[in-house]
MIKOLTI-264946 format. One record per residue (C-alpha): x, y, z. Coordinates in steps of 0.02 Angstrom, whole numbers, plus 32768, in hexadecimal, padded with zeros to 4 digits. Example, Ala and Ser with C-alpha at 12.3 -4.5 7.8 and 13.67 -1.06 7.14 Angstrom:
2
82677F1F8186
82AC7FCB8165
//
This chain:
579
E63ABA04C143
E6F3BA26C15E
E720B9B9C0C7
E6D2BA36C058
E733BAD0C09C
E7A5BAE3C002
E719BADABF7E
E6E6BB7FBF30
E65ABBC9BF99
E631BB21BFDA
E624BB59C090
E5AEBBE1C062
E545BB6EBFFA
E547BAE6C083
E515BB6AC108
E488BBA1C09B
E452BAECC078
E44FBAC2C135
E3AABB15C14E
E360BA8BC0E0
E38EBA02C166
E2DFBA24C1AB
E25CB9C1C145
E1E0BA4BC16B
E23CBAB6C0E8
E211BA3BC05D
E15EBA2BC0A6
E146BAEAC09D
E183BAF7BFEB
E149BA5CBF97
E0B3BA2EC006
E0FDB98BC048
E084B952C0C7
E0B9B995C172
E096B92EC208
E057B9B6C279
DFE0B9F7C1F2
DF90B952C1D8
DEE2B93AC224
DF1BB897C273
DFBAB8DEC2CC
DF64B8D8C373
DF43B822C35C
DFF9B806C333
E034B85FC3D0
DFC6B7E6C437
DFFAB74CC3D5
E064B707C463
DFD0B701C4D9
DF6FB696C453
DFEBB609C452
DFDCB57CC4C8
E05EB587C54F
E0A0B4DAC52B
E0B1B4FBC474
E105B59EC491
E181B551C50D
E1A4B4C7C48C
E1CAB549C402
E23BB5AAC473
E29DB50EC4A3
E2B2B4DEC3EC
E2E6B58FC3C2
E369B597C44C
E3A8B4F1C41A
E3C2B524C365
E40EB5CFC39B
E48DB56BC405
E4BAB4F6C374
E4CDB588C2FE
E53EB5E9C372
E5ABB553C391
E5BBB538C2D5
E5ECB5EFC2BF
E66EB5E5C346
E6B6B54BC2F7
E6C3B59AC251
E641B524C204
E5D9B584C17D
E519B575C18F
E4AEB526C10D
E448B5B3C0B5
E3C2B569C04C
E35FB605C02D
E382B647BF84
E392B6F7BFC0
E43AB6BCC00D
E476B64DBF82
E4FDB6C6BF3E
E5AEB688BF73
E5CFB739BFC9
E558B6FFC058
E5C5B666C084
E66AB6BBC05D
E64DB72EC0F1
E633B6D1C196
E5D6B765C1E5
E560B773C152
E546B6B9C155
E51BB6BEC20D
E4AAB756C1FA
E44BB6FCC172
E43BB65CC1D2
E400B6BAC26D
E380B714C206
E33DB672C1BF
E335B625C267
E2D9B6BBC2AF
E266B6BCC220
E23EB603C23A
E219B623C2ED
E1A8B6B7C2CF
E147B65AC24D
E135B5C4C2BC
E0EFB63BC33F
E070B680C2C9
E03EB5D3C28A
E027B59BC344
DFAAB624C370
DF06B5E2C3AD
DE88B64DC351
DE04B645C2C4
DE46B61AC217
DE30B6CEC1DD
DE87B720C272
DF15B6A6C271
DF2BB6C7C1B4
DF3EB783C1D8
DFC1B75FC25B
E020B6F3C1E6
E018B76DC15F
E058B800C1CC
E0E6B797C210
E11AB765C162
E11BB819C128
E18BB847C1BF
E1F9B7B5C1A8
E211B7D5C0F0
E233B888C10A
E2BDB86AC18D
E325B7F7C120
E3E2B829C123
E3DEB822C065
E36AB8BFC061
E3F7B933C0AE
E49FB968C070
E4F0B95CC11B
E4C5B8A6C124
E4C8B86DC068
E577B830C03B
E542B820BF81
E51CB8D9BF7C
E5BBB908BFDF
E62CB8A3BF6D
E5DDB8F7BED1
E5F5B99EBF21
E6AFB977BF35
E6BFB92DBE80
E668B9C1BE33
E6BDBA44BEA4
E61BBA89BEE1
E5C7BA91BE38
E54BBA04BE63
E50ABA6BBEFA
E501BB08BE91
E497BAABBE10
E42BBA61BE98
E408BB09BEE3
E3D8BB4DBE3D
E365BAB4BE1D
E319BAD8BECE
E301BB8EBEA9
E2ACBB65BDFD
E236BAE5BE53
E20DBB5FBEDC
E1D2BBD9BE4F
E163BB4CBE08
E125BB13BEB3
E14EBA5BBE8C
E1DAB9E3BE7E
E20FB9CABDC7
E20FB90CBD9D
E236B91CBCE8
E28BB988BC6C
E1EDB9E0BC3F
E23CBA3EBBAE
E24EB9A2BB4F
E18EB98CBB2E
E101B9F3BAEB
E04DB9B7BADF
E022B9A0BA20
E0D8B995B9EF
E120B900BA3E
E095B8C8BAB3
DFDFB8BABA87
E00AB8A6B9D2
DF8EB826B993
DF3DB876B8F9
DE89B8AFB90B
DE18B943B922
DDA8B99FB99E
DCFCB981B95E
DC96B9CBB9EF
DCB5BA3FBA85
DC55BA8DBB13
DC8ABAE1BBAE
DCB7BA40BBFF
DD14B9D8BB80
DD4DB9BEBACD
DD25B91FBA6F
DDB1B8DDB9FE
DD93B866B972
DE34B80AB936
DE62B7E6B888
DE56B72CB854
DEF5B6CDB83B
DEA1B639B7E8
DE3EB62DB749
DDADB5D9B79F
DD6DB5FAB852
DCF8B5A7B8D0
DC4CB5EBB8BB
DC31B613B970
DCA1B6A6B9A3
DD06B6B4BA3F
DCEAB74FBAB8
DD74B76ABB31
DD56B7D1BBD4
DDF8B7F5BC31
DE01B836BCE1
DDDEB8EDBCF7
DE5EB902BD7F
DEE6B8E9BD02
DF07B917BC46
DEC9B898BBCD
DF71B87CBB76
DFA7B7F8BBF7
DF4DB790BB7C
DFA7B7D7BAE9
E05BB7FEBB1D
E0C3B7CBBA87
E09CB756B9FA
E0F9B6C1BA48
E096B6CCBAEA
DFF1B719BAB9
DF4FB6B7BAEC
DEF1B729BA75
DF62B701B9DA
DF5DB64ABA0A
DE9DB649BA0B
DE9CB6A3B964
DF19B625B91B
DEA0B596B94E
DE1FB5DEB8DA
DDB5B646B94F
DD67B6EEB926
DD9FB749B9C2
DD55B7DEBA1A
DD9EB82ABAB6
DD66B8AABB37
DDEAB932BB5B
DDB0B988BBF8
DDC3BA40BC0D
DE40BA79BC95
DDC0BAD8BD04
DDDBBB8CBD2F
DD6BBC0CBD8A
DCEABC01BD03
DCCCBB4ABD32
DCD6BB64BDEA
DC17BB31BE07
DC1DBA99BD98
DBCDB9FBBDED
DBD9B945BDE0
DB34B943BD7E
DB84B9B8BD00
DC14B940BCE2
DB99B8B3BCC4
DB12B910BC59
DB7CB993BBFE
DC14B927BBFD
DC0BB870BBE9
DB56B862BBA5
DB73B8F1BB2D
DC0CB89EBAEC
DBA6B802BAD1
DB26B860BA6F
DBA8B8AEB9F9
DBFEB807B9E2
DB5AB7B7B9B6
DB31B83DB939
DBD4B83FB8E0
DBE3B782B8D3
DB2FB75EB8B1
DB2DB6DFB93A
DABAB6D1B9CB
DB2EB662BA2E
DBDAB691BA64
DC69B635BAB6
DC90B69DBB4D
DD33B6B0BBAB
DD60B702BC52
DE04B712BCAB
DE0BB737BD64
DD88B7BBBD94
DD5DB7C1BCDB
DD1DB70DBCEE
DCB1B74DBD85
DC70B7D6BD18
DC40B76DBC81
DBF2B6E6BCED
DB86B767BD46
DB58B7B1BCA2
DB21B706BC5C
DABAB6E9BCFC
DA64B790BCDE
DA3BB763BC33
DA00B6B7BC66
D986B70EBCDD
D942B76CBC45
D927B6CBBBE9
D9C7B6D6BB7B
DA4DB651BB6C
DADBB6AABB0F
DB6CB63ABB31
DB95B5A2BAC3
DC29B580BB44
DC77B5D7BBD4
DD33B5D6BBFA
DD67B60FBCA6
DE23B62ABCCF
DE56B63EBD84
DDADB684BDB0
DD4AB68FBE54
DC91B666BE52
DC98B61DBF00
DCF5B68DBF70
DD00B613C00B
DDB7B60FC004
DE12B6A5BFBF
DEB6B674BFFA
DF30B6FEC048
DEBFB78DC005
DE4EB767C096
DEC4B7C9C100
DE88B86BC0A5
DDCCB847C0B2
DD69B84FC151
DCD2B8BBC182
DD36B946C1C8
DDA2B958C128
DD12B948C0B0
DCA9B9C8C113
DD3ABA3FC113
DD40BA32C054
DC8ABA49C045
DC91BAEEC0A9
DD11BB33C034
DCE6BAE7BF8D
DC3ABA9BBF87
DBE2BB42BF4F
DC6ABB71BED1
DD27BB78BEC4
DDB0BB0BBE81
DE0DBA77BEC7
DEC0BAA4BE8F
DF19BA23BE25
DFBCBA4ABE81
DF69BA11BF20
DF29B971BED3
DFD5B94BBE8D
E024B965BF35
DFAAB8EABF83
DFD4B862BF0A
E08CB886BF17
E07CB869BFD1
E03EB7B6BFB7
E0ECB78BBF75
E160B810BFC4
E204B7B3BFA7
E1E3B79FBEEC
E18BB842BEC6
E1D6B8BCBF46
E277B88CBF9E
E2C7B839BF07
E2C2B8DABEB0
E2F9B944BF43
E393B8D0BF4F
E3B8B8D0BE93
E389B981BE59
E3BFB9E8BEF1
E43EB98BBF57
E49FB940BEBA
E476B9CCBE41
E42CB94CBDBB
E3B8B98CBD37
E31EB914BD2D
E320B8ADBC8A
E292B8BEBC0E
E202B843BC34
E15CB858BBE0
E0F6B803BC6D
E141B879BCF0
E127B90FBC7D
E070B8E2BC77
E073B8C7BD38
E0A5B97BBD4E
E01FB9BEBCD8
DF9AB9CCBD62
DEE2B9FEBD4B
DE68BA59BDC0
DDBABA17BDED
DD1CBA7BBE0C
DCF7BA81BEC7
DC45BA4BBEBF
DC6AB9B6BE50
DD03B987BEC1
DC9AB98EBF60
DC0BB928BF1C
DC86B89FBEE1
DCEAB8A2BF89
DC51B88FBFF5
DBE7B818BF90
DC6DB7A3BF57
DD08B7A2BFCB
DCB4B7D2C06C
DC04B77EC062
DC1CB703BFD2
DB70B725BF91
DB87B709BED8
DB7EB64DBEE5
DAD9B650BF42
DA4CB642BEC4
D9DFB6DCBEC3
DA35B732BF55
DA79B7C4BEEF
DA1FB835BE70
DA88B877BDE5
DA4CB8E2BD51
D997B8C7BD93
D9A2B80EBD96
D9BDB786BE1F
DA5FB72FBDFB
DA63B673BDF4
DB07B62EBDA5
DABAB586BD9D
DA43B5C1BD16
DAD2B5DDBC9D
DAB6B54DBC21
DB57B529BBBE
DBF5B4BABBCD
DC7CB504BC3C
DD39B4F7BC35
DD7EB524BCDB
DE3FB540BCEF
DE9DB559BD8F
DF5FB56EBDB3
DFA3B4FBBE33
E014B581BE8C
DF94B612BE77
DFA1B682BF12
DF11B6F3BED9
DE94B66FBEA5
DEBEB5D1BEFD
DEAAB540BE7F
DE26B4EBBEEC
DDBDB58ABEEE
DDC5B595BE2D
DD93B4D6BE34
DCF9B505BEA2
DCA9B555BE08
DC7DB49EBDCE
DC06B49ABE6B
DBB6B53EBE30
DBA4B526BD74
DB2CB4AEBD21
DAEEB45CBDBD
DA76B3EDBD61
DAF6B3C5BCD7
DB9FB3B5BD29
DBE2B352BC95
DBE2B3EFBC34
DC70B430BC9E
DD26B413BC89
DDB8B441BCFC
DE70B44DBCD0
DEF9B478BD4C
DF99B4D4BD0D
E040B4E4BD65
E085B588BDAA
E026B61FBDE8
DF97B695BDBD
DFEEB6E6BD28
E081B675BCF3
E00DB5DEBCF5
DF90B62FBC7D
E019B67ABC0E
E06AB5D5BBDA
E075B5CBBB22
E054B520BAD3
E0E6B535BA5E
E169B543BAF2
E141B499BB34
E15CB4D4BBE9
E112B4A5BC8E
E080B42ABC98
DFC8B418BCB6
DF55B398BD01
DEB5B351BCC4
DE37B2CFBD07
DDD0B27EBC82
DD6AB215BD02
DD3DB2ADBD60
DCFEB302BCCC
DC7DB278BCB2
DC4FB266BD65
DB9AB281BD97
DBCBB308BE16
DC68B36ABE2F
DCEEB318BE9F
DD40B378BF2A
DDE2B3D5BEF5
DE4FB35CBF4D
DDFAB2C9BF03
DE08B315BE52
DEC0B332BE66
DEDFB284BEAF
DE9AB236BE0F
DEE0B2AFBD91
DF62B28FBD0E
DFF8B2FEBCF1
E01FB334BC44
E0BBB396BC07
E0A6B435BBB2
E025B4C1BBB3
DF68B4AFBBDA
DF44B51CBB40
DF30B486BACF
DEA8B440BB42
DE4FB4EABB30
DE64B4EFBA73
DE0DB445BA65
DD7EB481BAD9
DD64B51BBA67
DD6BB4B0B9CD
DCE6B43EBA15
DC75B4CDBA30
DCA5B53AB9A0
DC22B4FCB926
DC48B4DEB86C
DCCDB52DB807
DCA5B5C8B7A5
DD02B639B737
DD66B6BAB79C
DD18B76AB796
DD68B7D9B716
DD55B876B77F
DD43B8A4B839
DCA5B8EAB880
DC08B901B817
DBA5B995B7D1
DB66B9C7B87B
DC06B9A3B8DF
DC92B9E5B870
DD4AB9E4B8A4
DD6FBA79B90B
DE2EBA66B922
DEB0B9E1B914
DECCB967B9A5
DEFBB975BA31
DE9DBA17BA37
DEA8BAB6BAA3
DE5CBA72BB49
DEE7B9F8BB6F
DF6EBA83BB5A
DF29BAEFBBE4
DF9ABAD9BC82
DF53BAEFBD36
DFF3BB4ABD6A
//
């Protein structure tokens, strides 16, 4: 750090900063998953004993050979090739020591991950080991620390210490919030420049508000659309800004749109159950939408866990002899939880039992903890990227509506969360006809009688696309031709929020598979699929039009004599923050 001696107060700031060389500091403040606190840390410590000796010896030999080559290149003054985007800035290659550190880190990371992949263990245990190693590897990147990040050091010199002062200020502000800032949150306000589609709250109870949106066309499809977003996030991911709003797009396509805005639970809702979310939530929303529209049939829509909720509700109604859905749209939704991807590392009997001991009889699953879990799935993008930019370089995060929404977390009632965790993620019981009883009825998703539009995102790390596709094997078992699957590019959120007007990314369809007598495997479906440029939204709009019924005059007012407008959209519930 001698090069910083002449900068104003730089030595004092650098000394203060040195304590943050230990990743445990970040882990303590921002709940970055810590290896030693993970329930599978013991497995990791014994990982070497779980690798075949011949495999381990081969890994060691390859590693030593690459280390030797790297050292020879360094001594010869040959810069290494740094393909990782974390080290793409010119400062890394401009300093031979920094370049060697980065290359050594990448080599060590490669070796550690190869060891984790080589472990001889059941799939779930090996996945836990791989996750733990990946967390450790990502945390130890030289880009994460001032003493080994030449970009941050150069900026410190160029700004005469100002970047570090700003970085410390950013860090202290985030410590106060208990989370890392990913966006300029002052740039957005719910109801002002996000969640702005015009409408009114036409019903509310303790669990949700129901919004009806104002028509944007002179005529509308007779069958209304009821949208059920996930309760683990705020609904306005579907209504960010006019140009990327799924809600507004649906309204523009001539649909009468209703949407559930879940309440952000507090202590008053600490004993709410999964049954409540089905009966007092989704089913109640259907009743109100039916009453206001005058239609017995609805086009239903569910996103992520919202899709699991609305499907369960339709199965409950089917058991009561009611078929409410004219169609069902499921976006990145689990009905079959056989493969939950990387989230499996957080779900086993011991972890679920621990949650049940503390929450099953009442309490709240904190939204901040849920957000930390999801950030841990992509730590370089959602944690360390901001440590480097906000703290080491002193940058202020730019405004970004999607990341503003991502920071607006929600709590979950403990009993509801525990039921969901055990019966879906752990035991995968929802797909088994009659195994679960919800709201007094045995649940059989196969009894839902309506066409289904199933969407998955190809790079989704929360709901792997093949798992979303698996819903085709659960819904309409006697009428598989009623189902349709569309695959979009990108991930869980960015793949869904892909406006048709932008012409970005691509999507895949398989017309032959849609007409097949029974669903293909996910691999066979993709092998025969056709890629199309642009958004999948146009495919969905055509599906809704097909099942929307005849065109009728758009309603002149929102609500009806029984369900009168209570307040303007987006309503009060969505504005309540968990923190």
